[in-house]
Each structure stands twice: as structure tokens, then as C-alpha cells.
C-alpha positions as CSV (number, residue, x, y, z in Angstrom):
1,M,79.8,-54.0,19.9
2,A,79.3,-56.2,17.1
3,P,76.6,-56.4,14.8
4,A,73.6,-58.6,15.7
5,A,73.6,-62.2,13.8
6,T,70.1,-62.1,11.6
7,S,68.6,-65.8,11.9
8,S,67.0,-67.6,9.9
9,A,63.3,-66.9,11.5
10,D,64.1,-62.5,10.8
11,A,65.2,-63.3,7.3
12,P,62.7,-62.4,4.6
13,T,61.1,-65.2,3.0
14,S,59.4,-65.2,-0.6
15,E,56.0,-66.3,0.1
16,A,53.7,-63.3,0.5
17,A,51.7,-63.5,3.8
18,P,48.0,-63.3,3.5
19,P,45.9,-60.3,3.7
20,P,44.2,-60.0,7.0
21,A,40.6,-61.3,6.8
22,T,38.0,-58.1,6.6
23,T,34.6,-58.9,7.7
24,T,32.0,-56.6,7.3
25,V,29.2,-56.2,9.8
26,A,25.8,-55.2,8.9
27,T,23.9,-52.5,10.6
28,A,20.5,-52.3,11.3
29,P,18.8,-49.2,10.0
30,T,18.2,-46.7,12.9
31,T,15.0,-44.5,13.4
32,T,16.8,-42.2,15.4
33,L,15.8,-39.0,14.9
34,P,18.6,-36.3,15.0
35,L,18.6,-33.7,17.6
36,E,17.4,-30.8,15.4
37,S,14.5,-32.6,13.8
38,S,11.0,-32.8,15.8
39,C,7.9,-33.0,15.1
40,S,7.1,-29.2,14.8
41,D,9.7,-28.4,12.5
42,A,7.7,-28.1,9.1
43,A,10.9,-28.8,6.4
44,W,11.2,-32.1,8.3
45,R,7.6,-33.4,8.5
46,E,7.8,-32.5,4.7
47,S,10.8,-34.3,4.0
48,M,9.5,-37.8,6.4
49,G,5.9,-37.7,4.9
50,A,4.1,-40.8,6.0
51,E,7.2,-42.0,7.9
52,G,7.2,-38.6,10.3
53,D,3.2,-39.1,11.0
54,R,4.2,-42.3,12.6
55,L,7.1,-41.1,14.5
56,C,5.0,-38.3,16.1
57,D,2.2,-40.1,16.4
58,A,0.0,-37.4,14.3
59,T,-1.0,-36.4,10.7
60,W,0.9,-33.7,9.3
61,N,-1.4,-30.7,8.6
62,P,1.0,-28.3,6.5
63,Q,-0.2,-24.5,7.4
64,P,-1.8,-22.8,4.0
65,A,1.0,-20.9,1.9
66,V,1.2,-17.3,2.8
67,P,1.1,-15.3,-0.2
68,A,3.8,-13.3,-1.1
69,Y,4.0,-9.4,0.0
70,T,2.4,-7.5,-2.9
71,P,3.3,-3.8,-2.0
72,P,0.3,-1.1,-2.2
73,P,-0.3,0.8,-5.5
74,A,2.0,4.3,-5.8
75,Y,0.3,7.4,-4.5
76,T,-1.1,9.2,-7.2
77,P,-2.1,12.5,-5.8
78,P,-5.6,13.7,-6.8
79,P,-5.8,16.3,-9.4
80,A,-4.8,19.8,-8.7
81,Y,-8.7,21.9,-7.2
82,T,-9.9,24.0,-10.0
83,P,-12.6,26.1,-8.2
84,P,-15.6,26.5,-10.0
85,P,-15.6,29.7,-12.0
86,A,-17.2,33.0,-10.4
87,P,-20.5,34.0,-11.8
88,E,-20.3,37.2,-13.3
89,P,-21.5,40.3,-11.2
90,A,-24.6,42.0,-12.1
91,P,-24.0,45.1,-13.9
92,A,-23.5,48.0,-11.8
93,P,-26.4,50.5,-12.3
94,S,-24.9,53.2,-14.4
95,L,-25.0,56.7,-13.3
96,G,-28.2,58.1,-13.6
97,T,-30.3,55.2,-13.4
98,V,-33.2,55.4,-10.6
99,T,-36.0,53.4,-9.2
100,P,-39.6,54.6,-9.7
101,G,-41.1,55.9,-6.3
102,A,-37.8,56.4,-4.4
103,F,-36.9,59.3,-2.7
104,C,-34.6,61.8,-4.9
105,S,-33.0,65.4,-3.1
106,T,-32.9,67.5,-6.5
107,P,-36.4,68.8,-7.8
108,G,-36.4,68.9,-11.5
109,A,-33.7,66.4,-12.2
110,V,-33.9,63.6,-15.2
111,R,-32.5,60.2,-14.6
112,V,-34.3,56.5,-16.4
113,T,-34.9,53.5,-14.7
114,S,-32.7,50.3,-15.5
115,K,-35.0,49.5,-18.4
116,G,-34.7,52.9,-19.8
117,T,-37.9,54.7,-18.8
118,P,-37.5,58.4,-18.2
119,M,-38.1,59.8,-14.5
120,M,-38.0,63.0,-13.0
121,C,-37.6,64.0,-9.3
122,G,-40.7,65.7,-8.3
123,A,-43.3,66.2,-4.9
124,G,-44.9,63.0,-4.6
125,S,-48.2,62.7,-2.7
126,D,-46.9,62.8,0.5
127,G,-45.7,66.3,-0.3
128,R,-41.7,64.7,-0.4
129,D,-39.8,64.5,-3.7
130,R,-39.8,61.3,-5.4
131,W,-38.9,59.8,-8.8
132,K,-41.9,59.8,-11.0
133,S,-42.2,59.0,-14.8
134,A,-41.3,61.7,-16.6
135,G,-44.1,60.9,-19.5
């Protein structure tokens, strides 16, 4: 096959072709809301301000801010229990102290009271042996 003949119409010309005309089309702003935005979305309502009030037909009343969590103070145990000191016991009567008028079993025995008064075991007015003053 023979090479195709080129015609003068196919030959490049020295004149540059003008670029195609571009036109800009002005688009009107839309009020269509994204699907994720709604009147109950707090972040969206805060960002929209008065426009959000108009679109939702209601004034936005944001919820009061919730205070940050503050943990309770650390537990400190109460001080250790220290019982009150025990009262000193009354001194036990020493061997030989007696109570005046009390019964005794050994006539003639001599003892003293807790105050130091000398006592002697002897027959009482009822005939039984009792502690009586030795003086």
C-alpha cells in the first residue's frame, strides 16, 4: 500500500487556533443542609447561630455546661482507737484489815481497820464473836 497523500487541508498552519471560550456560571447559594446536620445537633446549632434559629423555626437554648468531674477527696482513715486509761483499782485490803462489827472466828485475834484503828475479836452483845475496838 502506498502512503496516503497529504492534502493541504491536513497540513499544519502557522496560525494558532484560539482557545475554546470558557464561561463561568454563577450558582446561587443553597440552603440545603447536609444530612448530618439537624436542629437537635448542638454543635451545628452553635455554629449556625441566628441562621440555625431561622432554619429550625426555634430559638436555640444551649444546655448549661456540665461541670468537669472532680473526684472525691482521697480516703483518710480515722485515727487509731486508743481506749481511755483504765482507772486505778482500789487498793486491796492488806491481810489483817477488818471491818468494825463484822463477824470473826478467832476470839482474841488482833487486826486493824483500813484507817489503822486496832480491833480485837471478842464476844458481841448477841453472844457471837465480832470485831470490836481494842482500845
